[in-house]
N, C-alpha and C positions, 0 to 999 in steps of 0.2 A: 673243677670247670664248673660244677654248678654254681658256685659262689660269684663266679665271673659272669655266668649268665644272668644272676640275680642282680648284680650291679649294673651290667648293662640295660635291664629290663627298667631298674630303678632310675637311671639316667635318662633313658629314653623318656620316661614317663614325666620327669621332672621338666625336660626340655619342652616336651609337648605342652606341657601347663602353662609356659610364660605367655604372657599377654604381648600381642603384637604392637609395635610403636603406632602411636596414633599422631599421624601428621598432617598437617594443614599448610597451606602458604596464602599470602596477600600479595598484592599488588600495591607497593608501597606508594608509587605517584598517585595513584587513584584515590588511596585513603587519604592521603595528606591533602590533595587538591579538592576533594569534595568534602572534606571535614568542614563543618559549617563554622567552626571557630577560625579557622583559617580563612574562609571566605570574608567572615566579618571583620579580620584583621587587615586583609586586604583593602577592603572598604574604607577603613579608617585611614589606613595611610594614604589611599588614593586622595580622599579629602585633604589630608595634611600636605600632599604633594603639590595638589592644586592651590590650595591657598599659599604656598610657598612660591608656586611661579606666578600667582598673582601679585605677589609682594615683590618678587625680584624685576618681574616686569614695570611694576610701578617705580621702583629706585632707578630701575634703567632708563625709563623715559624722564624722570626728574634729572638725572644727569645728563641725558641729552639735550634737554633744554637748557641746561646751564651750560653744556659746550656751545651750543647754538648762539647763547647770549654772548659768550666770550667772542665767537666768531665775528658778530657784530659791531663789538667793541674793539676788537684787535687793531683796526685802522686808528683808532684814536690813542693808542697807548705807545709808550716808547719801546724800543727794542728790549731793553732790560725786563720792562713791565710784562712784556709778551712772554718772555720766557719763564720768568717767575710763574705766571698764570699758567703756561703749559706744563710746568713742573707739577705745580699744584693739583692741576685737574688730572694729569699722569698718577700722581700719588693717591688722590682720592679715588680714580678708577681700580687701581689695584687693592686698596684697601676694601672697596666695595666688592671687587670679585672673591677675595679672600674669605670675607664674610658670608657672601651666597655659598661658597663651596663649602665652607665650614658648616653651616647651616643643614645644607644637602647632606652630607657626611653624616650629621649628627642623626638626622632622619632617618638614613639608611641604615645605621647602626643599631638604633632602636627598632627598626623593623627587622632586622637579623637576630636582634637579641629575643624579642616575641616570637619568631619562627622557630627558632632552636628550642625553646622553650615548649612550643606545641609539638614539635617532633618529639621531645623526651616525654610528653604527657602521652603521645600515641604509642610509643614503645612501651611505657609502663602498663597502659591500658590491655596492649595486647599480651604482655606477658602475663597479665593478671587474669585475663580473657583464657588463656592456655591452660594457667594452673587451674582455674575454676572449672574447665571443661574437660579436664584430663587428657591435654594434648603432651605428647613427649617433646614435639618440635613444631614451632610454626617457623616456616620461611617466608624470607621478603624477596621480592622481585620487583623490578622496574625495567623500563626501556633503557634507561642508563647502565644498568647492573642486572642482568638476567641470570640471577641464581637458579631459577626454577627453569628450566627449559620446556618440561612438560609436566602436568599434574591433572588427574582427573577433576573433572569439573565439580564434583561434590566434595573435594578437597579444598577448593577455593574459597577461602573465608572472608573475600575482600569485601562483599557486600554484607555480610553480616556483621563484621566488625565496623565498618562505616555505620550502618545503622545503629548498632549500640553505642558507638562514639556521639554520634549525631542526638541520640537520646539523652544520654548523660551530660551533654553539653547544654541542652535545652532546660534541663532541671536547675 
């Protein structure tokens, strides 16, 4: 009986000595959207998109001028020539549309690849921050997927992580 009592006291002592889990959480959306690296990337691609739009407008205007020139010449052409010219203009329009669509998709794919890279950087940073600062868990939440329905304000690491990320990015 005495041995059981000693074992119980020892177990109680051991369980009471366990360190409680250190848990924090971040708002993923806020961290990503306010990360300066992402803001710079968006600015870069907005400039690329604006240049693409100018190019597309310029090509579109040149095609419109060509089509208008054809409309003024159509009366002097034979029906066979008119049909050939219509077909040529139609094919040219399709080629231009495909080219513009392809360029736009390429820009979007490049942007998505770089965004994915930024997300990986943020995840790696949060993981390293958690290890360095003794966290057992750092949970993520966002408006789209709320994994943390409630958390104490002192456990919200969003601004701390964001500040550290931006400081590291500036270096």
